[in-house]
C-alpha angles and dihedrals in degrees: 000000000000094000113083118201115211100188092118091056093048093046090052091049090052092042088231125149123228089246093053090046093048091051092047094053094036100239130114122268087241090059090048087055090051089053095044094049094049094244095121116111093198142003123212116234089234089057092046090050091051091049091051092046094050096042093039093229144115125259089251089061089060103036121046126177116221121182115254108242092213091057090054094053 
């Protein structure tokens, strides 16, 4: 997938566990795992806002577009 999710990196920088993060943004740890592993099909703006607020970051710090090598071929 050409969208890279950097939640793991930001959680490590903040020294925050997945459980603490999930509680802070009011979603389940299972849904955090879906986001972290790039399996989410969509993210609500309210969830993205909560992630940015808790991790004190910008959306571009969380979501990064990387070209798909297959599309370039």
